[in-house]
BALOBA-1460 file (C-alpha; in Angstrom, 3 decimals):
// residues 74
<rec num="1" residu="m" x="-20.244" y="-21.351" z="-32.960"/>
<rec num="2" residu="s" x="-16.597" y="-22.221" z="-33.251"/>
<rec num="3" residu="k" x="-13.781" y="-20.775" z="-35.278"/>
<rec num="4" residu="k" x="-10.634" y="-22.613" z="-36.284"/>
<rec num="5" residu="v" x="-7.537" y="-20.612" z="-35.414"/>
<rec num="6" residu="s" x="-3.841" y="-21.245" z="-35.486"/>
<rec num="7" residu="i" x="-1.829" y="-20.537" z="-32.370"/>
<rec num="8" residu="t" x="1.734" y="-21.030" z="-31.308"/>
<rec num="9" residu="l" x="2.441" y="-22.630" z="-27.907"/>
<rec num="10" residu="d" x="5.779" y="-23.043" z="-26.146"/>
<rec num="11" residu="d" x="7.027" y="-26.593" z="-26.128"/>
<rec num="12" residu="e" x="6.644" y="-26.746" z="-22.393"/>
<rec num="13" residu="v" x="3.026" y="-25.532" z="-22.542"/>
<rec num="14" residu="l" x="2.168" y="-27.982" z="-25.313"/>
<rec num="15" residu="s" x="3.637" y="-30.845" z="-23.254"/>
<rec num="16" residu="f" x="1.623" y="-29.775" z="-20.281"/>
<rec num="17" residu="v" x="-1.625" y="-29.720" z="-22.369"/>
<rec num="18" residu="d" x="-0.870" y="-33.041" z="-23.965"/>
<rec num="19" residu="r" x="-0.148" y="-34.599" z="-20.592"/>
<rec num="20" residu="l" x="-3.551" y="-33.474" z="-19.171"/>
<rec num="21" residu="a" x="-5.868" y="-33.738" z="-22.133"/>
<rec num="22" residu="s" x="-6.656" y="-36.000" z="-25.023"/>
<rec num="23" residu="n" x="-8.368" y="-33.095" z="-26.832"/>
<rec num="24" residu="r" x="-6.191" y="-29.982" z="-27.049"/>
<rec num="25" residu="s" x="-8.940" y="-27.703" z="-28.276"/>
<rec num="26" residu="s" x="-11.397" y="-28.779" z="-25.564"/>
<rec num="27" residu="f" x="-8.761" y="-28.324" z="-22.888"/>
<rec num="28" residu="i" x="-7.703" y="-24.866" z="-24.060"/>
<rec num="29" residu="n" x="-11.364" y="-23.778" z="-24.419"/>
<rec num="30" residu="d" x="-12.193" y="-24.967" z="-20.868"/>
<rec num="31" residu="v" x="-9.156" y="-23.097" z="-19.401"/>
<rec num="32" residu="l" x="-10.007" y="-19.878" z="-21.234"/>
<rec num="33" residu="l" x="-13.704" y="-20.130" z="-20.326"/>
<rec num="34" residu="k" x="-12.789" y="-20.524" z="-16.638"/>
<rec num="35" residu="e" x="-10.433" y="-17.565" z="-16.863"/>
<rec num="36" residu="k" x="-13.222" y="-15.499" z="-18.525"/>
<rec num="37" residu="q" x="-15.636" y="-16.442" z="-15.633"/>
<rec num="38" residu="r" x="-12.968" y="-15.521" z="-13.077"/>
<rec num="39" residu="i" x="-12.456" y="-12.074" z="-14.636"/>
<rec num="40" residu="l" x="-16.230" y="-11.442" z="-14.853"/>
<rec num="41" residu="r" x="-16.668" y="-12.452" z="-11.168"/>
<rec num="42" residu="k" x="-13.863" y="-10.110" z="-10.224"/>
<rec num="43" residu="e" x="-15.420" y="-7.258" z="-12.138"/>
<rec num="44" residu="l" x="-18.787" y="-7.935" z="-10.558"/>
<rec num="45" residu="e" x="-17.159" y="-8.010" z="-7.101"/>
<rec num="46" residu="d" x="-15.451" y="-4.715" z="-7.716"/>
<rec num="47" residu="a" x="-18.764" y="-3.186" z="-8.934"/>
<rec num="48" residu="y" x="-20.560" y="-4.374" z="-5.805"/>
<rec num="49" residu="k" x="-17.786" y="-2.890" z="-3.681"/>
<rec num="50" residu="e" x="-18.040" y="0.420" z="-5.525"/>
<rec num="51" residu="q" x="-21.809" y="0.497" z="-5.043"/>
<rec num="52" residu="s" x="-21.442" y="-0.173" z="-1.362"/>
<rec num="53" residu="c" x="-19.247" y="2.988" z="-1.044"/>
<rec num="54" residu="d" x="-21.534" y="5.174" z="-3.169"/>
<rec num="55" residu="p" x="-23.792" y="7.308" z="-0.907"/>
<rec num="56" residu="a" x="-26.152" y="8.228" z="-3.747"/>
<rec num="57" residu="f" x="-26.658" y="4.561" z="-4.691"/>
<rec num="58" residu="q" x="-27.205" y="3.612" z="-1.006"/>
<rec num="59" residu="e" x="-29.828" y="6.361" z="-0.664"/>
<rec num="60" residu="e" x="-31.599" y="5.095" z="-3.805"/>
<rec num="61" residu="m" x="-31.570" y="1.583" z="-2.492"/>
<rec num="62" residu="s" x="-33.031" y="2.622" z="0.853"/>
<rec num="63" residu="v" x="-35.955" y="4.170" z="-0.999"/>
<rec num="64" residu="w" x="-36.548" y="0.947" z="-2.891"/>
<rec num="65" residu="d" x="-36.160" y="-1.165" z="0.269"/>
<rec num="66" residu="v" x="-39.102" y="0.718" z="1.734"/>
<rec num="67" residu="a" x="-41.172" y="0.359" z="-1.433"/>
<rec num="68" residu="v" x="-40.520" y="-3.382" z="-1.766"/>
<rec num="69" residu="g" x="-42.225" y="-4.166" z="1.516"/>
<rec num="70" residu="d" x="-45.048" y="-1.660" z="1.038"/>
<rec num="71" residu="g" x="-48.424" y="-3.338" z="1.466"/>
<rec num="72" residu="l" x="-47.234" y="-6.894" z="2.000"/>
<rec num="73" residu="n" x="-49.104" y="-7.262" z="5.263"/>
<rec num="74" residu="a" x="-52.310" y="-5.889" z="3.797"/>
């Protein structure tokens, strides 16, 4: 779903957009979606780093690591 919004761009930014894209909306949407993905990846990376330093989480994972392989050779 899309919403029509009105935004104000600096002249320099608008010139940049017009130079690179024939469709302003599409270009701006693509740029913002890429930025959203970059931020989400960074948040995920930070969460993984936090988990790797959490002794309680590591203990829990070691229990699951043992359970995952339980009975596979049977």
